[in-house]
N, C-alpha and C positions, 0 to 999 in steps of 0.2 A: 533185817528191817525191810529190805527190798522185796524179799520172798514173801513176807507177810502181806505187803501191800498188793502184790500180784495175786496172791491167794484170795485176798478180800475182794478184789476186782472180779476175779473169776466166779466167786461165790455170788456176788451181786448180779452179775451177768446171768448166771444159771437161774438164779432165784426169780429174776424179772423175765426170763425166757419161757419157763414152764407154763404160765397162763396163756401165752401166745401159741404154744404147741397145739392146743385144741382148735384153734382158728384154721389150721391147715389140714383138718381131718377130711380126707378124700372119700371116706366110706359113705358119707352122707349124700354124695352125688350119684351113687349107684343104688338102684332099687333092688330089693330082694324079691324072692318069690312070693312072699306074702303081700308085698307092695303091689306086685302085678295082679295078683288075684283080687285084692281090695279094689284096685282100679277097674277090673272087669265087673265086680260086684256093683260098684258105685255107678258105673256107666249104665248097667242094666237096670238098676233101680231108678235112675233118671229117666231112662227110655220107658219103662213100664208104667211110671207114674205120670207120664205125659209132659214132663218138663222139657224134654228135648224136641217136642213137636213143633214144627214150623208153621202149622196152620193157625190162622188167626181165630181167637176165641176158644182155643182148647183150654180146658180147665184141668189142672193137675189132679190126679187121683192119689189118695192117701193109701198106701199099700198096708195091708193087714199084717199081723204077726206071722201068720201062715206063709204069706207071700215072701215076706222077708226071709223067713227060715228056709224056703225053697231056693231063694236066690243065693243065700249063704252056702247051702249044700251044693248048688250047682258050681260054685266057685271054690269049693273045698275049704270053707272058712267056718269057724265057730263064732258065736256071738262074743265070747270072751276075747278071741283073737282079734275080732274086728274092733272091739272096744279099746283094746291095747293098742292097736294101729291108730285109731282116732286120737288117743291121748299122745302118742308119739308124734303125730302130725302137728298137734298144737304146740309141742315143744320144738319142733323143727320145721318152720315154715317153708324152707328151701325144699325139703323132702316132700312136703305136701304140694308144692308147685310142680315137681317132677311127676307125682302121682296124677295131678289134674291134667298135665300134658298127655299122659296115657289115656286118661278118661276121654279127653277130647278125640284122641286118635280112635278109640273104640266107637265113640258116637259117629264119627265120619265114616268108619267102616260099616256100621249099621245102617246109616243113611244111604250109602252107596249101594249096599246089598238089597235095599228095599224092605228091611225088617219092620 
């Protein structure tokens, strides 16, 4: 009788613990190579479209398909891979925040180098 009660408590504990196991996934806090490339692509996209310009009155430019393809090639990304990354960032806002931190870093480097 006592053994059955202990087994039941262990089962309930394990059953309730499994959903929490996903909350401690450390892999989401580390960017992979595709995330780094996407951050480089996105910072260049913002830069070339004029969004990062500090000058007052600057109007952003809509980049064409050829320009976007050239930026993707420059950062070794395909449209499909970029779209998958965008979808993944929608599902994981914490990862998107880390990517945006990289984008800010790239933009600061571009501004300091005078590009």
